[in-house]
N, C-alpha and C positions, 0 to 999 in steps of 0.2 A: 341474160345480155349473150349475143352471140360473136362469133370467131371465126373469122377469115387468119385464112393460113397461108404463111410459102412457107415451104421444107425444102434444105438444100439449096437454095439459092448463091451460087457459085459467082462469086466477082474476083475477077485481079487487076493486081492494085499492089502498089508500095506501102507495109507496114510490117516494122518492129519497132523494136528498141539499139539489136547490133548492128552493127556495119554490116556485118555476113548478111543480113534478111533486105538491106535498104538496094542492093547492088541491081535487081532485079521485082518486074512484080511478079507477087507468090499468092495463089488459091485460095479466098476466105473462102466460106462455107457460115451462108446466114441461113438461120428458120426463125421468122417471123409471125407473132397471133399477132394480128389487129383485135380491138371490143369495138362492138358492133353494142348501141342501146336499143337502135331505134331498129325494128325487123321488117320495114315497109317491104325491100326488096324482097322476101320472102314471098310478099302477096302479091306485089304488080308484074313482078319476074324483070326490072326494069334494073339497070345500071346503076344511073340517075337517083338512085333511093339508095344507094349503098359508095363505099369507100371500093372503087374499080384497082382491080390491084393490079395488072399490069401495069396503068398509070403509078401504082406504086412501085413496080418493081423499077420501074421505064426513069424515075428518078433518084432514084437511090444508085442509078449507075449511072446517069451525068452529072449525079452530086460530088462519087468519086473519081469519076475521071481525071482530074487536077489537085487531086487532094492526098499525102501523104499522112499517114498515122505512127506515133506512135508501138502506143497501145491499143489493144484491143477495147478497151474500155474507152476510150476516147470514139472510137466510130460504134458503137454502139449509141452512145449516148448522140451522137450524131446523128446517127438513124431515125432515133424516138424520136431527136424532135423533127425531123422530115414527118415524119408520120402523124403527127401530134398535133403539131403546130399548120403545117400546110395541108391536111388531110382532116383534119376534126376530129381525129381516134382518143375517146376519154378514157381509153388503155389501151398499153403497148407491153408485148414480152418479147424484145428481144438474146437469140443465142447467135455469139459471136464468136469462131472455131476458124483455127487451126490447122495443120497437121506435118507435122512430122517435122515439127520444130528443135524439141529435145527427143533427146536419145530414149531409148526404154518409154516414149508417152505416144500414142498414137496419134490424139488431140488433145486440144488447150481452148482454154477460153474462156469467154464470159457468159452469164444471162444474166440480161437486166431488165427493172418491170418498172415500167413507168406510169404513172396517172389512175384513175382509180377503178376498183370494178362494179362498179354497185350502180 
């Protein structure tokens, strides 16, 4: 399996459980790993033979433009559904991080993994 990745993908959005978190958009940082069974693109050097990470990034940005989430878990699940459902990825691992939310905690978040790496 090949793994395509996007690191430190920064988004601005309304997310949070508490009222003070929901007053204005805040930064959310994503790390995505997208599994690819077919490594044809490595031989053909053609983007049509792989998942286009620019399209994945654009689709995620588009999908959150009008959405609000309370939980990082819900955002992670939403992104996993897009990557697997719309782009056909058999496996995805997503880390969703928020910064400076809790006192004395630099970052918090979740890592979810969906699909099969086989």
